[in-house]
DSSP file (Angstrom, degrees, kcal/mol; ACC not computed):
  #  RESIDUE AA STRUCTURE BP1 BP2  ACC     N-H-->O    O-->H-N    N-H-->O    O-->H-N    TCO  KAPPA ALPHA  PHI   PSI    X-CA   Y-CA   Z-CA
    1    1 A X              0   0    0      0, 0.0    38,-0.4     0, 0.0     2,-0.2   0.000 360.0 360.0 360.0 156.4  157.8  176.0  127.0
    2    2 A X    >   -     0   0    0     36,-0.1     3,-2.0     1,-0.0    36,-0.0  -0.686 360.0-101.7-117.6 170.8  160.8  174.6  125.0
    3    3 A X  G >  S+     0   0    0      1,-0.3     3,-1.3    -2,-0.2     4,-0.2   0.728 116.7  70.2 -63.2 -20.8  163.5  172.0  125.6
    4    4 A X  G 3  S+     0   0    0      1,-0.3     3,-0.3     2,-0.1    -1,-0.3   0.699  94.1  57.3 -67.1 -17.9  165.8  174.9  126.3
    5    5 A X  G <>  +     0   0    0     -3,-2.0     4,-2.3     1,-0.2    -1,-0.3   0.112  68.4 115.7-101.3  20.9  163.9  175.5  129.6
    6    6 A X  H <> S+     0   0    0     -3,-1.3     4,-3.1     1,-0.2     5,-0.2   0.874  74.8  52.2 -60.3 -38.8  164.4  172.0  131.0
    7    7 A X  H  > S+     0   0    0     -3,-0.3     4,-2.2     2,-0.2    -1,-0.2   0.911 109.9  49.6 -64.3 -39.9  166.5  173.2  134.0
    8    8 A X  H  > S+     0   0    0      2,-0.2     4,-1.0     1,-0.2    -2,-0.2   0.917 113.7  45.3 -63.2 -44.2  163.7  175.7  134.8
    9    9 A X  H >X S+     0   0    0     -4,-2.3     4,-3.3     1,-0.2     3,-0.6   0.934 112.0  51.9 -65.1 -46.4  161.1  173.0  134.6
   10   10 A X  H 3X S+     0   0    0     -4,-3.1     4,-2.3     1,-0.2    -2,-0.2   0.885 101.4  60.5 -60.6 -39.5  163.2  170.5  136.6
   11   11 A X  H 3< S+     0   0    0     -4,-2.2    -1,-0.2    -5,-0.2    -2,-0.2   0.851 116.8  32.2 -58.4 -34.0  163.8  173.0  139.4
   12   12 A X  H X< S+     0   0    0     -4,-1.0     3,-1.9    -3,-0.6     4,-0.4   0.877 115.5  56.9 -86.3 -43.4  160.0  173.1  140.0
   13   13 A X  H >X S+     0   0    0     -4,-3.3     4,-2.8     1,-0.3     3,-1.8   0.792  91.3  71.2 -61.3 -29.6  159.1  169.6  139.0
   14   14 A X  T 3< S+     0   0    0     -4,-2.3    -1,-0.3     1,-0.3    -2,-0.1   0.693  86.4  67.7 -65.1 -14.4  161.5  168.1  141.6
   15   15 A X  T <4 S+     0   0    0     -3,-1.9    -1,-0.3    -5,-0.2     3,-0.2   0.812 114.4  28.9 -67.5 -29.5  159.0  169.3  144.3
   16   16 A X  T <4 S+     0   0    0     -3,-1.8     2,-0.6    -4,-0.4    -2,-0.2   0.827 128.9  39.0 -94.4 -40.7  156.6  166.7  142.8
   17   17 A X    ><  +     0   0    0     -4,-2.8     3,-1.8     1,-0.2    -1,-0.2  -0.617  66.4 162.8-113.9  68.1  159.0  164.0  141.5
   18   18 A X  T 3  S+     0   0    0     -2,-0.6    -1,-0.2     1,-0.3    -4,-0.1   0.754  71.4  58.5 -63.4 -26.8  161.7  164.0  144.2
   19   19 A X  T 3  S+     0   0    0     -3,-0.2     2,-0.5     2,-0.1    -1,-0.3   0.533  86.0  98.2 -80.0  -5.7  163.1  160.6  143.2
   20   20 A X    <   -     0   0    0     -3,-1.8     2,-0.1    -6,-0.1    -3,-0.1  -0.732  63.2-149.5 -93.5 119.8  163.9  161.9  139.6
   21   21 A X     >  -     0   0    0     -2,-0.5     4,-2.5     1,-0.1     5,-0.2  -0.413  27.6-112.2 -77.2 162.8  167.4  163.0  138.8
   22   22 A X  H  > S+     0   0    0      1,-0.2     4,-2.9     2,-0.2     5,-0.2   0.937 117.2  51.9 -61.2 -45.8  168.0  165.8  136.3
   23   23 A X  H  > S+     0   0    0      1,-0.2     4,-2.3     2,-0.2    -1,-0.2   0.912 111.8  45.7 -59.7 -43.3  169.6  163.3  133.8
   24   24 A X  H  > S+     0   0    0      2,-0.2     4,-2.6     1,-0.2    -1,-0.2   0.921 112.1  52.3 -65.3 -43.0  166.7  160.9  134.1
   25   25 A X  H  X S+     0   0    0     -4,-2.5     4,-2.5     2,-0.2    -2,-0.2   0.932 110.5  47.5 -56.2 -49.1  164.2  163.7  133.7
   26   26 A X  H  X S+     0   0    0     -4,-2.9     4,-2.1     1,-0.2    -1,-0.2   0.920 112.1  49.7 -60.6 -45.4  166.0  165.0  130.5
   27   27 A X  H  X S+     0   0    0     -4,-2.3     4,-1.9    -5,-0.2    -1,-0.2   0.909 112.7  47.1 -59.1 -43.3  166.1  161.5  129.0
   28   28 A X  H  X S+     0   0    0     -4,-2.6     4,-2.1     2,-0.2    -2,-0.2   0.887 108.2  54.4 -69.3 -39.1  162.5  160.9  129.7
   29   29 A X  H  < S+     0   0    0     -4,-2.5     4,-0.4     1,-0.2    -1,-0.2   0.934 111.3  46.1 -58.8 -45.4  161.4  164.2  128.3
   30   30 A X  H >< S+     0   0    0     -4,-2.1     3,-0.8     1,-0.2     4,-0.3   0.876 111.9  51.4 -66.8 -35.6  163.2  163.4  125.0
   31   31 A X  H >< S+     0   0    0     -4,-1.9     3,-0.7     1,-0.2    -1,-0.2   0.819 106.3  55.0 -69.1 -30.6  161.7  159.9  125.0
   32   32 A X  G ><>S+     0   0    0     -4,-2.1     3,-1.4     1,-0.2     5,-1.2   0.501  79.3  93.4 -83.0  -2.8  158.1  161.3  125.5
   33   33 A X  G X 5S+     0   0    0     -3,-0.8     3,-2.3    -4,-0.4    -1,-0.2   0.837  74.1  67.4 -57.5 -33.3  158.4  163.6  122.4
   34   34 A X  G < 5S+     0   0    0     -3,-0.7    -1,-0.3     1,-0.3    -2,-0.1   0.801  99.7  49.3 -59.5 -28.7  156.8  160.9  120.3
   35   35 A X  G < 5S-     0   0    0     -3,-1.4    -1,-0.3    -4,-0.1    21,-0.2   0.338 118.5-113.3 -91.3   7.8  153.5  161.3  122.2
   36   36 A X  T < 5 -     0   0    0     -3,-2.3    20,-0.3     1,-0.2     2,-0.2   0.900  42.7-168.2  59.5  43.7  153.7  165.1  121.7
   37   37 A X      < -     0   0    0     -5,-1.2     2,-0.4    -8,-0.1    18,-0.2  -0.471   6.7-152.4 -59.9 127.1  154.2  165.7  125.4
   38   38 A X  E     -A   54   0A   0     16,-3.5    16,-2.3    -2,-0.2     2,-0.6  -0.885   8.3-147.6-111.3 137.2  153.7  169.5  126.0
   39   39 A X  E     -A   53   0A   0     -2,-0.4     2,-0.4   -38,-0.4    14,-0.2  -0.913  21.2-177.8-103.7 122.0  155.3  171.5  128.7
   40   40 A X  E     +A   52   0A   0     12,-3.0    12,-2.8    -2,-0.6     2,-0.3  -0.974   3.1 179.7-126.1 132.2  153.1  174.4  129.9
   41   41 A X  E     -A   51   0A   0     -2,-0.4     2,-0.5    10,-0.2    10,-0.2  -0.926  26.5-143.2-134.5 156.2  154.1  176.9  132.5
   42   42 A X  E     -A   50   0A   0      8,-2.5     7,-2.9    -2,-0.3     8,-1.4  -0.985  27.5-163.5-114.1 126.6  152.8  180.0  134.4
   43   43 A X  E     -A   48   0A   0     -2,-0.5     2,-0.4     5,-0.2     5,-0.2  -0.865  15.0-166.4-113.5 144.3  155.5  182.5  135.1
   44   44 A X  E >  S-A   47   0A   0      3,-2.5     3,-1.5    -2,-0.4    -2,-0.0  -0.979  83.2 -21.3-124.8 115.4  155.6  185.4  137.5
   45   45 A X  T 3  S-     0   0    0     -2,-0.4    -1,-0.1     1,-0.3     3,-0.1   0.923 129.0 -49.0  49.9  51.9  158.5  187.9  136.8
   46   46 A X  T 3  S+     0   0    0      1,-0.2     2,-0.5    -3,-0.0    -1,-0.3   0.589 114.6 118.1  65.7  13.7  160.5  185.2  134.9
   47   47 A X  E <   -A   44   0A   0     -3,-1.5    -3,-2.5     0, 0.0     2,-0.6  -0.954  67.6-127.5-112.9 127.5  160.0  182.6  137.7
   48   48 A X  E     +A   43   0A   0     -2,-0.5    -5,-0.2    -5,-0.2     3,-0.1  -0.604  36.2 166.8 -72.2 116.8  158.1  179.4  136.9
   49   49 A X  E     +     0   0A   0     -7,-2.9    25,-2.5    -2,-0.6     2,-0.3   0.643  63.2  23.3-108.0 -20.9  155.4  179.2  139.5
   50   50 A X  E     -AB  42  73A   0     -8,-1.4    -8,-2.5    23,-0.2     2,-0.4  -0.988  65.7-172.4-148.9 137.9  153.2  176.4  138.1
   51   51 A X  E     -AB  41  72A   0     21,-2.8    21,-2.3    -2,-0.3     2,-0.4  -0.985   6.4-176.3-135.0 141.1  153.9  173.6  135.6
   52   52 A X  E     -AB  40  71A   0    -12,-2.8   -12,-3.0    -2,-0.4     2,-0.5  -0.999  10.2-160.6-134.8 136.1  151.9  171.0  133.7
   53   53 A X  E     +AB  39  70A   0     17,-2.1    16,-2.1    -2,-0.4    17,-1.6  -0.977  30.9 163.9-112.3 121.1  153.2  168.3  131.4
   54   54 A X  E     -AB  38  68A   0    -16,-2.3   -16,-3.5    -2,-0.5     2,-0.3  -0.859  24.1-171.4-137.6 162.8  150.4  167.0  129.2
   55   55 A X  E     - B   0  67A   0     12,-1.6    12,-2.8    -2,-0.3     2,-0.4  -0.958  29.7-117.9-153.9 142.1  149.5  165.1  126.1
   56   56 A X  E     + B   0  66A   0    -20,-0.3     2,-0.3    -2,-0.3    10,-0.2  -0.681  45.6 171.3 -76.2 129.6  146.4  164.5  124.0
   57   57 A X  E     - B   0  65A   0      8,-3.0     8,-3.0    -2,-0.4     2,-0.4  -0.892  24.5-146.1-136.5 165.7  145.6  160.8  124.1
   58   58 A X  E     + B   0  64A   0     -2,-0.3     2,-0.3     6,-0.2     6,-0.2  -1.000  25.8 150.6-136.0 134.4  142.9  158.4  123.1
   59   59 A X  E  >  - B   0  63A   0      4,-1.3     4,-0.9    -2,-0.4    -2,-0.0  -0.907  53.9 -97.8-148.3 179.0  141.7  155.2  124.7
   60   60 A X  T  4 S+     0   0    0     -2,-0.3     4,-0.1     1,-0.2    -1,-0.0   0.754 116.3  39.3 -75.3 -25.8  138.4  153.2  125.0
   61   61 A X  T  4 S+     0   0    0      2,-0.1    -1,-0.2     1,-0.1    -3,-0.0   0.817 127.3  27.9 -98.8 -32.2  137.4  154.5  128.4
   62   62 A X  T  4 S-     0   0    0      1,-0.3    38,-0.3     3,-0.0    39,-0.2   0.428  91.0-156.4-103.5  -1.3  138.3  158.2  128.3
   63   63 A X  E  <  -B   59   0A   0     -4,-0.9    -4,-1.3    37,-0.1     2,-0.5  -0.290  65.6  -6.8  56.3-144.0  137.9  158.6  124.6
   64   64 A X  E    S+B   58   0A   0     -6,-0.2    36,-3.4    34,-0.1    37,-0.8  -0.706  93.0 155.0 -80.1 124.2  140.0  161.5  123.3
   65   65 A X  E     -Bc  57 101A   0     -8,-3.0    -8,-3.0    -2,-0.5     2,-0.7  -0.943  49.6-112.3-146.5 162.9  141.3  163.3  126.4
   66   66 A X  E     -Bc  56 102A   0     35,-2.6    37,-2.4    -2,-0.3     2,-0.5  -0.919  33.3-152.9 -99.5 116.1  144.1  165.5  127.7
   67   67 A X  E     -Bc  55 103A   0    -12,-2.8   -12,-1.6    -2,-0.7     2,-0.9  -0.793   2.0-150.5 -91.8 126.4  146.2  163.5  130.1
   68   68 A X  E     +Bc  54 104A   0     35,-3.4    37,-0.6    -2,-0.5   -14,-0.2  -0.838  20.0 173.9 -97.5 102.3  147.9  165.6  132.8
   69   69 A X  E     +     0   0A   0    -16,-2.1     2,-0.4    -2,-0.9    -1,-0.2   0.878  69.6  17.4 -76.1 -38.1  151.1  163.7  133.6
   70   70 A X  E     +B   53   0A   0    -17,-1.6   -17,-2.1     2,-0.0     2,-0.3  -0.999  58.8 169.1-139.4 133.5  152.5  166.4  135.9
   71   71 A X  E     +B   52   0A   0     -2,-0.4     2,-0.4   -19,-0.2   -19,-0.2  -0.918  16.3 156.6-144.3 118.1  150.9  169.3  137.7
   72   72 A X  E     -B   51   0A   0    -21,-2.3   -21,-2.8    -2,-0.3     2,-0.4  -0.995  24.0-163.3-147.2 136.0  152.8  171.3  140.3
   73   73 A X  E     -B   50   0A   0     -2,-0.4   -23,-0.2   -23,-0.2     5,-0.2  -0.942  47.5 -90.7-112.1 140.5  152.7  174.7  141.8
   74   74 A X    >   -     0   0    0    -25,-2.5     3,-2.0    -2,-0.4     4,-0.4  -0.243  37.3-126.3 -50.9 131.7  155.7  176.0  143.8
   75   75 A X  G >  S+     0   0    0      1,-0.3     3,-0.8     2,-0.2    -1,-0.1   0.812 107.9  51.9 -55.5 -35.6  155.1  175.0  147.4
   76   76 A X  G 3  S+     0   0    0      1,-0.2    -1,-0.3     0, 0.0    -2,-0.1   0.600 112.5  47.3 -78.3  -8.6  155.6  178.6  148.7
   77   77 A X  G X  S+     0   0    0     -3,-2.0     3,-0.7   -28,-0.1     5,-0.4   0.276  81.0 126.2-114.7   9.5  153.0  179.9  146.2
   78   78 A X  T <   +     0   0    0     -3,-0.8    -3,-0.0    -4,-0.4    -4,-0.0  -0.245  63.7  34.6 -67.8 159.7  150.2  177.4  146.6
   79   79 A X  T 3  S+     0   0    0      1,-0.1    -1,-0.2     0, 0.0    -2,-0.0   0.721  87.7 104.3  67.4  23.6  146.6  178.7  147.4
   80   80 A X  S <  S-     0   0    0     -3,-0.7    -2,-0.1     0, 0.0    -1,-0.1   0.257  99.9 -99.2-113.6   9.0  147.2  181.8  145.3
   81   81 A X  S  > S+     0   0    0      3,-0.0     4,-2.5     4,-0.0     5,-0.2   0.420  89.9 117.9  95.2  -2.0  145.1  180.6  142.3
   82   82 A X  H  > S+     0   0    0     -5,-0.4     4,-2.5     2,-0.2     5,-0.2   0.922  77.5  48.8 -66.6 -42.4  147.9  179.3  140.0
   83   83 A X  H  > S+     0   0    0      2,-0.2     4,-2.5     1,-0.2    -1,-0.2   0.925 113.4  47.4 -62.6 -44.3  146.7  175.7  140.0
   84   84 A X  H  > S+     0   0    0      2,-0.2     4,-2.3     1,-0.2    -1,-0.2   0.915 111.6  50.9 -61.4 -44.0  143.1  176.9  139.2
   85   85 A X  H  X S+     0   0    0     -4,-2.5     4,-2.2     1,-0.2    -2,-0.2   0.905 110.8  49.4 -59.5 -42.5  144.4  179.1  136.5
   86   86 A X  H  X S+     0   0    0     -4,-2.5     4,-2.9     1,-0.2    -2,-0.2   0.925 110.4  49.0 -65.3 -45.6  146.4  176.2  135.0
   87   87 A X  H  X S+     0   0    0     -4,-2.5     4,-2.2     2,-0.2    -1,-0.2   0.871 109.9  52.0 -63.3 -36.2  143.5  173.9  135.0
   88   88 A X  H  X S+     0   0    0     -4,-2.3     4,-1.9     2,-0.2    -1,-0.2   0.928 112.0  46.7 -63.1 -44.9  141.3  176.5  133.3
   89   89 A X  H  X S+     0   0    0     -4,-2.2     4,-2.8     1,-0.2    -2,-0.2   0.925 111.5  50.8 -61.0 -46.1  143.9  176.9  130.6
   90   90 A X  H  X S+     0   0    0     -4,-2.9     4,-2.8     1,-0.2    -1,-0.2   0.870 107.6  53.5 -64.1 -35.9  144.3  173.1  130.2
   91   91 A X  H  X S+     0   0    0     -4,-2.2     4,-2.3     2,-0.2    -1,-0.2   0.920 111.7  45.1 -63.7 -42.7  140.5  172.8  129.9
   92   92 A X  H  X S+     0   0    0     -4,-1.9     4,-2.3     2,-0.2    -2,-0.2   0.920 113.1  50.8 -64.8 -43.9  140.5  175.4  127.1
   93   93 A X  H  X S+     0   0    0     -4,-2.8     4,-1.2     1,-0.2    -2,-0.2   0.918 111.2  48.6 -58.3 -45.4  143.5  173.7  125.5
   94   94 A X  H  <>S+     0   0    0     -4,-2.8     5,-2.8     1,-0.2     3,-0.2   0.898 109.2  52.3 -64.2 -41.6  141.7  170.3  125.6
   95   95 A X  H ><5S+     0   0    0     -4,-2.3     3,-1.7     1,-0.2    -1,-0.2   0.918 108.1  51.2 -61.1 -42.7  138.5  171.7  124.1
   96   96 A X  H 3<5S+     0   0    0     -4,-2.3    -1,-0.2     1,-0.3    -2,-0.2   0.778 108.5  52.7 -66.0 -24.7  140.6  173.2  121.2
   97   97 A X  T 3<5S-     0   0    0     -4,-1.2    -1,-0.3    -3,-0.2    -2,-0.2   0.245 119.6-112.3 -91.6  12.2  142.1  169.7  120.7
   98   98 A X  T < 5 +     0   0    0     -3,-1.7     2,-0.2     1,-0.2    -3,-0.2   0.832  62.6 158.6  60.0  36.6  138.6  168.2  120.5
   99   99 A X      < -     0   0    0     -5,-2.8   -34,-0.3    -8,-0.1    -1,-0.2  -0.602  37.5-156.8 -88.0 151.2  139.1  166.3  123.8
  100  100 A X  S    S+     0   0    0    -36,-3.4     2,-0.3   -38,-0.3   -35,-0.2   0.671  71.9  20.1 -95.4 -23.1  136.2  165.1  125.9
  101  101 A X  E     -c   65   0A   0    -37,-0.8   -35,-2.6   -39,-0.2     2,-0.4  -0.967  58.8-132.1-145.8 156.4  138.0  164.9  129.3
  102  102 A X  E     -c   66   0A   0     -2,-0.3     2,-0.4   -37,-0.2   -35,-0.2  -0.944  36.5-172.1-100.5 135.9  140.9  166.1  131.4
  103  103 A X  E     +c   67   0A   0    -37,-2.4   -35,-3.4    -2,-0.4     2,-0.3  -0.991  12.0 160.1-133.8 137.4  142.5  163.0  133.1
  104  104 A X  E     -c   68   0A   0     -2,-0.4     2,-0.4   -37,-0.2   -35,-0.1  -0.979  27.2-139.2-149.1 163.5  145.1  162.7  135.8
  105  105 A X        -     0   0    0    -37,-0.6     2,-0.4    -2,-0.3    22,-0.0  -0.956  20.4-165.7-121.9 144.3  146.5  160.3  138.3
  106  106 A X        -     0   0    0     -2,-0.4    -2,-0.0     2,-0.0     4,-0.0  -0.990  24.8-103.2-136.4 140.8  147.6  161.4  141.8
  107  107 A X    >   -     0   0    0     -2,-0.4     3,-1.5     1,-0.1     7,-0.1  -0.171  30.9-116.3 -60.3 152.7  149.6  159.7  144.5
  108  108 A X  T 3  S+     0   0    0      1,-0.3    -1,-0.1     2,-0.0     3,-0.1   0.788 110.6  53.0 -61.4 -32.2  147.8  158.2  147.5
  109  109 A X  T 3  S+     0   0    0      1,-0.2     2,-0.7     2,-0.1    -1,-0.3   0.258  82.1  93.7 -90.9  12.7  149.4  160.6  150.1
  110  110 A X    <>  +     0   0    0     -3,-1.5     4,-2.3     1,-0.2     3,-0.2  -0.411  39.1 152.1-104.6  58.4  148.5  163.8  148.3
  111  111 A X  H  > S+     0   0    0     -2,-0.7     4,-2.4     1,-0.2     5,-0.2   0.852  71.4  54.4 -58.8 -37.8  145.2  164.6  150.2
  112  112 A X  H  > S+     0   0    0     -3,-0.2     4,-2.1     1,-0.2    -1,-0.2   0.928 110.1  47.3 -61.9 -42.9  145.6  168.4  149.7
  113  113 A X  H  > S+     0   0    0     -3,-0.2     4,-2.8     1,-0.2    -2,-0.2   0.902 110.2  53.3 -63.8 -39.7  145.9  167.9  145.9
  114  114 A X  H  X S+     0   0    0     -4,-2.3     4,-2.4     1,-0.2    -2,-0.2   0.915 108.2  49.1 -62.2 -43.8  142.9  165.5  145.9
  115  115 A X  H  X S+     0   0    0     -4,-2.4     4,-2.4     1,-0.2    -1,-0.2   0.904 111.5  50.9 -61.8 -41.1  140.7  168.1  147.7
  116  116 A X  H  X S+     0   0    0     -4,-2.1     4,-1.5     2,-0.2    -2,-0.2   0.940 110.4  48.0 -61.1 -48.2  141.8  170.7  145.2
  117  117 A X  H  <>S+     0   0    0     -4,-2.8     5,-2.6     1,-0.2    -2,-0.2   0.902 112.1  49.3 -62.2 -40.5  141.0  168.4  142.2
  118  118 A X  H ><5S+     0   0    0     -4,-2.4     3,-1.8     1,-0.2    -1,-0.2   0.919 109.1  52.3 -64.2 -42.2  137.6  167.6  143.6
  119  119 A X  H 3<5S+     0   0    0     -4,-2.4    -1,-0.2     1,-0.3    -2,-0.2   0.789 106.6  55.6 -63.3 -26.9  136.9  171.3  144.2
  120  120 A X  T 3<5S-     0   0    0     -4,-1.5    -1,-0.3    -5,-0.2    -2,-0.2   0.272 129.1 -95.0 -90.5  10.4  137.8  171.9  140.5
  121  121 A X  T < 5S+     0   0    0     -3,-1.8    -3,-0.2     1,-0.3     2,-0.2   0.510  76.9 140.8  94.9   4.1  135.2  169.4  139.3
  122  122 A X      < -     0   0    0     -5,-2.6     2,-0.4    -6,-0.2    -1,-0.3  -0.541  37.5-148.7 -77.4 148.9  137.3  166.2  139.0
  123  123 A X        -     0   0    0     -2,-0.2     2,-0.7     0, 0.0    -5,-0.0  -0.925  19.6-117.5-115.9 143.5  135.7  162.9  140.0
  124  124 A X        +     0   0    0     -2,-0.4     3,-0.1     1,-0.2   -10,-0.0  -0.722  44.0 165.5 -77.0 114.0  137.6  159.9  141.5
  125  125 A X        -     0   0    0     -2,-0.7     2,-0.3     1,-0.2    -1,-0.2   0.665  50.3 -10.8-108.9 -22.0  136.8  157.3  138.8
  126  126 A X        -     0   0    0      2,-0.0     2,-0.4     0, 0.0    -1,-0.2  -0.958  61.3-100.3-162.9 176.4  139.2  154.4  139.4
  127  127 A X        -     0   0    0     -2,-0.3     2,-0.5    -3,-0.1   -22,-0.0  -0.872  30.5-136.5-107.2 148.4  142.2  153.0  141.1
  128  128 A X        -     0   0    0     -2,-0.4     2,-0.4     2,-0.0    -2,-0.0  -0.930  18.5-163.4-106.2 125.2  145.5  152.8  139.4
  129  129 A X        -     0   0    0     -2,-0.5     2,-0.4     2,-0.0    -2,-0.0  -0.910   7.2-176.1-110.2 135.5  147.4  149.5  139.9
  130  130 A X        -     0   0    0     -2,-0.4     2,-0.4     2,-0.0    -2,-0.0  -0.992   7.6-169.9-132.2 137.2  151.2  149.2  139.2
  131  131 A X        -     0   0    0     -2,-0.4     2,-0.2     0, 0.0    -2,-0.0  -0.989  20.7-134.7-127.6 122.8  153.4  146.1  139.3
  132  132 A X              0   0    0     -2,-0.4    -2,-0.0     1,-0.1     0, 0.0  -0.507 360.0 360.0 -72.2 141.2  157.1  146.5  139.1
  133  133 A X              0   0    0     -2,-0.2    -1,-0.1     0, 0.0     0, 0.0   0.350 360.0 360.0-130.9 360.0  158.7  143.9  136.7
């Protein structure tokens, strides 16, 4: 996907990131370009039904990995295989980029998503702590 499709992405992403205004979303997307943030979508008849925002990263605990910053399927189209299809694509994408892992973080209240990730082979490995400053 390209920067020309930001409105399309935002229309779906706001289902996951409800607190994010379009202007803030656009600013952050441009700011994340330095990390080679990639926007990947699955379309059905010109409608974006599943979106992932990812970047290849390296650190000491996950080594070289594909970090999935955002993953959302349109709420009315869930349980139709789009999320599974996206994760399969992302695994292939990560292998081609010489990554060892797929990594993501998920909010505490997203139990359905957590069950889905576990069913797709993800393991709960840590807690994420955040402190506002």
